[in-house]
Each structure stands twice: as C-alpha cells, then as structure tokens.
N, C-alpha and C positions, 0 to 999 in steps of 0.2 A: 503495499501499501505505499503509495508517497504523499508524505505528509506536508499541510501547510502550505510553503510557497513552492515547495518542490511542484505540486500538483495545479500551481495555479500558471508555473513555468510551462507544463506539459501542454497544459491545456490550450494556452496561448499559443504554445507552439502548432500543437494541430490544429486550431482554429484558423490557422494562416493558410493552412491547406485545403484544396477543395476539392471532391471526391468527382471522379470523372464515370464516362463510360466505359465498361471492360471492353476489351477485346479479344477477341475467344484463343487467339492465338498467342496471348502472351499470359501464361499461367503465372502466380503470385508465389514468391518461395519464402514471404512472409510465416513465421511460426512452423518451418519447417527445416529439419536439420541441416545442416553445411553438408555440402557434395563431398563426396572424398575427394581428396586433393593432397599432393606430397611434392617436395624438392628431393628429387632421389630415394633415398630410403627413409625420410626424415618425413613423419604426419607430423604437421604443427599443431592441428588442434588436440589431440592427441592430450588427455591429460589436462584441459582446461575444463572438463563440467565442474559445476559449482563455484564457478566463477564466470564473471561478464568478459567476453572475448572482443577485442578491437582489432579488427585485420581492416590496416590501409593498403590501399593499391596505388602507391605513388613510382613512378618512373624517374630514374635515375638520371637521363640526360632533358629534362624538364627543370627550369629553374625554380619555377614556382612550386613543384613538389618537393623539390630542396629545402624550401623555406618551413614547408609544409611537415617534413620531417623534424627540424629542427622544433617546430613550436607544438609538435607532440609531447617535447619536455615540460616545460612550464602547465600544461593540460593537466599532464599526468601530478605533476607535484600539488598543482592546486588541490585535484580529486582526493588526492592523499590527503593533504592537510585538512580534508572534512570528512575524515575516516574513509572514503571510499577506495579501498587498497585491495579488496578481492577482485582485481583485474589482470586480464593478460593482454598485453599490446604486441603488435608485430604487424612488419611490413613484408610486403611482396612487390619485389620490381617488376619493371616490365620485361618480355622475353624479347625483344628487339635487341640487335646488335650493338648500338650506341648506348643504350641503358646498361648493357650487359659491362660494356668497354668501362662507364662512368660507374660501375657500383660501387666500389670502395668510397667515392666519394658520397654517395647515399648515406652509406654503413657510418662513415665519421660524421654527418650531418644527426644521423638516428641518434636518441635519449640512450643513454648507457643502460643497458640490460636490455630493450627495445631489440629483439632478433632483426636483421634483414633477410630476405630470404631471395637468393636468385636462382631464376627458374634454369633448366638445364635445357642446353639446345634439342629441340625435336620429342622433348616432353607436351604433354598435353598442356595446352593454355591456362593455368591457373584463373586468370582474369577472365577468360570466357567462361571456364566451368563455374565462377562465382556470379555471372552474369554482369561482371563487374565493366569499369573505364577506368582511366585517371585520375586522380585525388578521389576517389568513390571511399569512404570509411562505412566497412558492415560491421554491426551491435549484433554479437551474440549471447542469447540469455544462460542463464545458469546452468540451462541442461540443453545447451548446443544450440538453440532455434533462432533463426535470423528473425531479430526485433526491428530494428531499423536496417536501409539501406540508403545512406546517405551521399547526394552526388552534388557536384557542383552546379551553383556556385555556394548550394547552403551548406558544404563542406568546407569551406574557407573558415581556415580554423581562428579566423580574425571575428567572425561570427560567432554564435553561441548556439549551433543549433547541433554541433558534434559532442560538444558536453552535455547538453539537455537530454541528447538519445541516451546516452551513456549514464547520467544519473537515473533516468527513467527507467532502463533498464534494469541497474543496479536494485532499486528499489522495487518494483511494480514486477508483479510475474504477467505480464501480459498476455501471453499465449496460453496463461492457466495448467492446473496439473502438475507444478517442478514443485519437486519436495524439497530443493535447495533453498526454497524466498521461505519455508515455514518458520525460521528465528530470525529473520533479516530486520523484522519491525522493532523486533527487541533491542536485536544488537547495535542497530544504527538510531536509538532515541535521539543522541547526543547529536549525530551528523545534521539531525532534520532541524536542529535549532542554528543551524547557520543559514536563515534564511536571507538574511542582510546579506551574505554573498553572491544568492542563489545566481545564476545567470540571466543577465538582461538580452534578450535577442533584439540583436542590431537590425533595422531595417535594411533593405538592398536597395542597391545604387538603383537609382530610376532606370537605369538602361539595363538593368538586369532581372526587374519583375517582371518584363513584358516575356520572357524568356523561357520561361517555364511552366509545366502544366505539369498534373497530379495522376496518381494513379491508386486505387482502393485496396484495401484487403477485406479478408472476410470479417474483422471487428473494426480495425482502424489503418488508417493506411498510413503505413510508416516510413515511405522510401521518398527521398527526394530527389531530382532529375532535375537539369535543365535542358530546356528544349523551347527551340523558337518555330512558335506554330505559324501557318498560312492559315489565312480565314476561312480557306474552303477544307481546313484538314480536320477532320474528326478528334477530336479528343482520344484518348488511350485510357487505360483501367486502374489508374491509380492517384494517389495522393499528391505529386507533385510529377508532371510528366517524366517517364524515364528516360528520355532521352539524353544522349550526352554532348557537349561542346566538341567542334572539330581540333584536333591535334594534329599538326604537322607530322608528329613522330607515332601516331599511333592510326590505328584505320579505326573507320566508322563504323556501326553495327549496319546490318542490312536492315535493318528494320527499328522501330523503338520496341523497348521493353518496358515493361511494369513491374514492379514488385508492390508489394501490399505497403508497409511502413516506410512509407518515403515525404522527406520532406519538401 
C-alpha cells in the first residue's frame, strides 16, 4: 500500500496518462514475468526475487545515455537514504559495433556496484526480447513481473517519472498476489514519513508533450513511450504511446509497440 504523499505522487503520475484504444497485435507485457534473457552464461534476473529490479537499456555510443548512467547514482542514493534499499539495478548495453567499442566508457559512468552487461555478438538481442529501446527503464516488482516500462521522454532522469515508478513498485503490489509484499508496509513505516522529499513531477517541455501517446494495461497503464502521432493515425493500446524516438545508432521498430504500465 502506498502511503500519503506516495499515493498522491502516483495518482498524479497516472493522471497524466491517457488510456487509448488497444491494438490487437500488441499484447501487453505488464504484470508478466520478464522473458528469459542472458549475457553468455549469466542470467542477470536470477536471484532478484524479493527485490524491486530496475533494468536500464543504455547505449554506450550515445552521449545522453552516458549522462543517464551517471544519473542513476544520485537516484539510487536518494532512494536508499529514504530506506528503499531492496532494489537491484542493472544496465544493458546495445548490441551495435560502436556501443560494444565504447562499452568501457559506459561501465565507467555507471554507479559503483551497478553491473553493465555487454551483449555478445550474434546472441539474441536482449533489447528486442524486452520490447525495449534506447533509454528505456523497465521496473520489475518483487515477484519478477513487469510493473512499469518507462520510455523517452519520461525516462529522462531529470524528471521524476522513473523515481515515482520505482517508489510505487517498491511499496505497492500492483499486480497482486505477491507474498513478498506482505510485510512491506510495516518495514517501511518510517520511509513513508519522508513525504516532504517525494518526487515532484516536472512538466514536460512544450515541444515534447505533443510527441507521446499512451497504451493501457488490464488494470492501469504503466508504460511510458514517446511517439509523434499524425492526425490520421489511430492511437495504440497504452498509457503513453509505445513508440520510440529515432536514433541514428539504433534501428526503429517496424511497428509501434504497447505495454500496460506506461508513462
């Protein structure tokens, strides 16, 4: 259960999102376990049950992504100072040649203790398996189910959407029937009193507000995506469009995707 100001933050957050018509070909991943993925013989999601898991898809060849990686440190410290410590953070680099080449720089920018995984050439693309793209943040609940999929521009850590999604997932069993949440309320009573420092949702720049639409999930839509829609284009099925901005270093998806919990 989210207490006091936390509830207000999430209510405000979800209130910014609009539920759009669903697309038959895009099935939501919200409240479903992460698809199996690995880096060589390592399975990063193993051992994360009981904790909230934050997976950041960052591209080493992208300067903005390097800033995002560095910004994860202050975010982790802020949440930790409020008692939100049962959180696993990880970064997955892009599979492209230049991203692999610049992997050491991404690893250097990442906070101490946050693993940065480099995909092996010719392996199944992890980003594709996760239905993700550059700068996406995927938040998994304590039972390993996807609670939020936050995309640009909402995933920009200068805003508080990723922080709010983590806080919500930390305290609230959104998907239901997860026994790991049984004692969370008692254990975090003191954390809820830190309401004066709850994240304030920063307004999006005017030119970015126009670029997104939502997609819904069976209960709430928790995924955030940026998509520039044309007037004659039918909206997709989620709480903020599931389309991604074009990146010169990353191919665009063949069609828009949608996820339940989207910002």
